[in-house]
C-alpha positions as CSV (number, residue, x, y, z in Angstrom):
1,M,93.6,122.4,81.0
2,R,95.6,121.0,77.5
3,K,94.7,117.5,78.4
4,F,94.5,114.7,80.8
5,V,95.2,111.6,79.8
6,F,94.8,108.2,82.4
7,I,96.3,104.9,81.9
8,L,95.2,102.7,83.8
9,G,96.5,98.8,84.2
10,G,97.8,95.7,86.7
11,A,100.5,95.1,87.8
12,R,103.6,94.6,85.5
13,S,101.0,95.6,82.7
14,G,103.1,98.1,81.3
15,K,101.6,101.1,82.8
16,S,104.4,103.8,83.7
17,S,106.6,102.8,80.6
18,Y,102.9,103.7,78.3
19,A,102.8,106.5,80.0
20,A,107.1,107.7,79.9
21,N,107.7,107.0,77.0
22,L,103.8,109.1,76.0
23,A,105.2,112.1,78.0
24,K,108.9,112.3,76.4
25,S,106.6,112.3,73.3
26,Y,104.8,115.1,74.5
27,G,108.8,116.6,74.4
28,K,112.0,117.3,77.1
29,R,110.2,119.9,79.4
30,I,108.4,116.9,81.5
31,V,107.7,117.3,85.3
32,F,107.6,113.7,87.1
33,I,105.6,113.6,89.6
34,A,106.1,110.6,92.1
35,T,103.9,108.8,95.0
36,C,106.5,106.1,96.1
37,I,108.6,107.0,98.5
38,P,110.8,103.5,99.2
39,V,110.8,102.3,102.6
40,D,112.4,99.5,102.5
41,S,114.8,97.8,99.2
42,E,113.0,95.9,97.5
43,M,110.8,99.6,96.4
44,K,114.4,101.5,96.9
45,K,115.0,99.1,93.7
46,R,112.4,99.2,92.1
47,V,112.3,103.6,92.0
48,K,115.5,102.3,90.5
49,L,114.4,100.4,88.0
50,H,112.4,103.1,86.8
51,R,113.9,106.4,86.4
52,K,116.7,104.6,84.1
53,F,113.5,104.4,81.2
54,R,112.6,108.1,82.3
55,P,115.7,111.1,80.5
56,S,117.8,112.4,83.3
57,T,116.2,116.2,81.7
58,W,112.9,115.5,83.8
59,K,112.3,117.5,86.6
60,L,111.1,115.1,89.2
61,I,108.9,116.4,92.6
62,E,108.9,112.9,94.8
63,E,105.0,113.3,97.0
64,D,103.7,110.6,98.8
65,I,100.3,112.1,99.4
66,D,99.8,115.6,98.7
67,I,100.0,115.5,94.8
68,D,97.4,117.9,94.5
69,D,100.1,120.8,96.2
70,A,102.5,119.4,93.4
71,L,100.2,120.6,90.4
72,R,100.5,123.9,92.8
73,K,103.7,124.7,92.0
74,V,104.5,124.3,89.7
75,K,105.2,127.3,87.4
76,S,106.9,126.6,84.9
77,K,106.6,126.0,81.8
78,C,106.2,122.4,80.8
79,D,105.3,120.2,77.9
80,A,103.7,118.3,80.4
81,I,103.4,116.4,84.0
82,L,103.3,113.2,84.4
83,I,101.5,111.4,88.1
84,D,102.6,108.1,88.2
85,C,100.8,106.1,90.6
86,I,97.1,107.0,91.8
87,G,97.5,102.8,93.7
88,L,100.3,104.1,95.9
89,F,99.0,107.8,95.9
90,V,95.7,105.8,97.8
91,S,97.8,103.6,99.9
92,N,100.3,105.9,101.3
93,L,96.6,108.4,102.3
94,M,94.8,104.7,103.8
95,A,97.7,105.4,106.1
96,V,97.1,108.6,107.4
97,E,94.1,108.9,107.1
98,P,91.1,106.6,108.7
99,N,88.1,109.4,106.5
100,D,87.8,107.2,103.6
101,E,85.9,111.0,102.5
102,K,88.3,112.7,103.1
103,I,90.4,110.7,100.8
104,E,87.7,110.6,98.6
105,K,87.8,114.5,98.6
106,K,92.1,113.8,98.0
107,V,91.6,112.7,94.8
108,W,88.9,115.6,93.8
109,Q,91.6,118.1,94.5
110,V,93.8,116.4,92.1
111,I,91.3,116.4,90.1
112,K,90.7,120.5,90.3
113,Q,94.8,120.9,89.9
114,I,94.8,119.3,87.3
115,K,92.4,121.0,85.3
116,K,94.1,124.0,86.1
117,R,96.7,122.8,84.2
118,S,97.4,124.5,81.1
119,S,100.0,121.6,80.3
120,D,98.8,117.9,79.1
121,V,98.6,115.7,82.4
122,I,99.3,112.4,82.5
123,V,98.2,110.0,85.5
124,V,99.2,106.0,85.8
125,S,97.3,103.5,88.9
126,N,96.7,100.1,88.5
127,E,93.2,98.5,87.8
128,V,92.7,96.3,90.6
129,G,89.3,95.1,91.4
130,M,89.5,92.8,87.8
131,G,90.2,89.9,90.5
132,I,89.3,88.2,93.5
133,V,88.1,89.6,96.9
134,P,91.1,90.0,99.2
135,D,90.4,88.4,102.3
136,N,91.2,91.1,104.4
137,P,89.2,94.2,105.5
138,L,92.5,96.5,104.5
139,A,92.4,95.2,101.2
140,R,88.5,95.4,101.0
141,R,89.1,99.2,101.4
142,F,92.3,99.2,99.9
143,R,90.6,97.5,96.5
144,D,87.5,99.6,96.8
145,L,89.0,103.5,98.1
146,L,91.3,103.0,94.1
147,G,88.3,101.7,92.4
148,K,86.2,104.7,93.5
149,A,89.2,106.9,92.8
150,N,89.9,105.7,90.0
151,Q,85.8,105.9,88.1
152,I,86.7,110.0,89.7
153,L,89.3,110.3,87.4
154,T,88.2,107.9,84.4
155,Q,84.4,110.9,84.0
156,N,87.6,113.8,84.0
157,A,90.7,112.3,81.6
158,D,90.2,113.2,77.9
159,T,91.8,109.6,77.0
160,V,91.3,106.9,79.2
161,I,93.9,104.2,78.6
162,M,93.6,99.9,79.5
163,M,96.8,98.6,79.4
164,H,97.1,94.4,78.9
165,A,100.5,93.2,79.5
166,G,102.3,95.3,77.3
167,I,99.7,96.3,74.9
168,A,97.2,99.7,74.9
169,T,94.5,100.0,74.7
170,I,92.2,103.5,74.4
171,I,87.8,102.8,76.6
172,K,87.3,106.4,76.4
173,G,88.5,109.0,74.2
174,E,90.1,109.5,70.2
175,K,92.1,106.6,68.8
176,D,95.4,108.8,68.5
177,A,94.2,111.4,70.8
178,A,96.9,109.2,73.6
179,V,99.6,110.6,71.1
180,K,100.3,114.0,70.9
């Protein structure tokens, strides 16, 4: 693995746009792993907007729960791999897996595959721990699982960038580490 950059931020913080622009700076051969499988018209519109910001030359892999397998299948030489986003990945896993420890194990499997890559990897996730405590068990479970996933990812990343209202702040790694 060359470099693992983890980008974290709240809703509409600019994390996906920042990640896409960062990936563009790595070169033209980008593999984009999308964890969102749109199931309703509103999500389909969101996906369509996200696609406008990605060059059509990028290879797209849509994978909602087996990111580790998607990473394993990337055989071709690429300049970087962009995974967007871990929040949806955890949410997708929660829909099919009632055991929190198994979900955490899936996050570790993603880390294992990231470490095997010879190309740079950029991962995007939502920060959900800065708001109020949710009022229902399912939302609290999501917050806790995603918080744990984010901790695992930040501990293993070379660079961690926190997005606030479109402004990137490097919270781990060297200041120039986010730009190739």
